[in-house]
N, C-alpha and C positions, 0 to 999 in steps of 0.2 A: 045270385049274390050281387048287390049293388056296391060298386067301388066308390068310396068317398074320396074327396080330394085330400092329398097328403098334407101334413103339417111341416113347419120348419123345425124339424128335429132330425137326428141322425141315428141310425142303427148300425153298429159296428161289430163285426165278427172276425175272430181269428180261427183259422182252420188247423192250427198246430196241435198235435197231441202232447206237446211238451209245455205244460202250464207254466206261466211266468217266464217263458223263454223269449227268444228274440222277436218272434211274431207278435206275442202279447205286448212286449215292450214298445214295439213300433205302433201297435194299435193305441196304446196309451198316449203316445206322442201325438198321433193324429187327433185323438179325442181332445187332448189338451188344446190343440190349435183351433178346433171347432168351438170349444167352450169359451175361448177368448172373445168370441163374437156373441156370446150370450145365448148360444143355441144348445139345447139339451141333447145329451148323447146317452144311449144305452149301449154298453159294450159287454161282450161275453165271448168266452172260448167255447167252441162247439162241442168240446168233449164234456162240458158241463151238462149237456142236454142228451137225454136218451132218445135217439131216433134212428131210423133206418132210411135207406135210399128208396126211391120211387119203385113200385112193383108193377107199373104199367097196367093197372086195373081199369083205367079210363073213367072211373066214377066221377072224376072232376069235370068231365065234359058236361055233365048235367048240373052238378052242385056248384061249379065255379070255384071250388076250394077243395083241398085234399080231404076226402072222407074215407078213402080206402084204407088209410092208416091213421089211427088216432094215437099219437105219441107226443114226445117232446116238441117236435116240429110244429104241432098244432098250436102250441103256446107262443110260437114265434111269429106266426102269420099276422096277428094284429100289429106287432111292431113293424113288420115289413110294409104292411099296407099304410100305416099311419105316418111313417117317416119319409120325407122327401129325399133325404140323403142316405146313402148306403156306403159302408166301407167294408172291403174284403181284404184281409191280410193272410197270406198263406206261404208256408215253406214249400220248397220243391221236394217232392218224393218221386223218384224214378222218372224224371223229366216232366212231371205233371203236378197238379194240385193233389193235396192229400185226399184220402177216402172220405174224411169228414166234410171237407169243402165240396167234394163232388156230390155227396149225398144231399147236402144243403141246396146246391144249385139245381140238382135234378128234381128236388121237391118243389121248386118254383114253377115246374111244368104246369101246375094247376092254374096258373094265371093266363095261359094261352086260350084263345077262342079259335075253334076250327069250324069252317063251314060244313054243314051237314052233307053237302053233295061232293065236296072236294077238300081233302085235308091239305092240299097245296095252298089253299086260301085260309090265312090265319091272321090273327091280330093279338094284341096283348091287353089285358085289363089294366096294366100299369102304364100304358103309353099315353102320351100327350098330357101329362100331368106335371111336367117340369121336374121330373126326378133326375137326380145327379148322383154320381158315384165316383169313388177313387179306389184304386186297386194297388196292392203291393205284393211283390213276390220276393222271397229271400232264399238264398242257397249258399252252400259252402263252395260251390264251383266258381270258376273265374270269369265265365263269359255267358252271354245270352244263349249261345248254342247249347251249352250244357244245362242251362236252366230249362230248356225244352219248351213245353207248351204252357207253362204255369200261368203267365200273364194272359195268354190267349184264351185259356180255358175259363178264365173269369170274365175277360172283356167281351168275348163274342156272345155268350148267353145274356149278359146284362144289357148289352146293346139291343139284342133282339127283343128283350122284354120292355124296352122303352127308356132305359137309363142313358143319360149322356155321361160318358166317362170324361170327367174334367181334369183328371190327373192320375198318373200312375208312376210307380217307382220300382225299379229292379235293384236289389241289393245283393252283392256278390262277396265271396271270400269270408263269410262269417258262419261259423258252426257252433263254437263253444257257447253253452247256455249263458245268456246275459252279455255275450261279447259285443252286441250292438251298442251297449253303453259306452264302449271305448271309442266309438266312431261318431264324433260330434257332428260331422258333416251329414251323415245319414239321419241322425235323430233330428237335426235341424230341417232336413228335407221333409221328413215325416210330419213334423209340426206345421211346416208350410203347406203341405198337402191338406191338412185339416183346415187351415185358414182359407185356402183356396176353395175348398168344398163349401165352407160356411158362406163365403162371399158369393158363391154361385146360386145359393138357395133363395 
């Protein structure tokens, strides 16, 4: 598979199973900030897509894209490849990202290249293309310790894939559906993240 250069567009995903909840609202604020700079955004909640996590079949070693599973994730790869900007927003589930976000990130494994003689030598098909990302984690708990690995679980794999994380936001003390609407500081920060992402592209 030949990887084309990405375009100045943004692909934004929410990993929350609660549709139109706080994660989705923050995603909308970020998208609004991006659009202020005239950059197109495609946003979706991952529960809208029928897909499963990586099964470790390794077929992508030859095909350079996931062919071991043909499902809803297959329809998302063109957006991921084409968009220079990526947004991930996820609530904390048991100190970590949700199973939907974990499955999404795991299915990005197909973008890694491994040397035939040593799997310790690897590269990413998405690297060195000016790709940028912002990440947001939201939880009902009061501090970073109780948020656990949510931000790290998004930051580390995206960085390994070649994305520069240009901004991140940790949101605490919000659980009630739509409660983030009552926190103008947080919504303003989310919109600013979107503007920052747009400016970085």
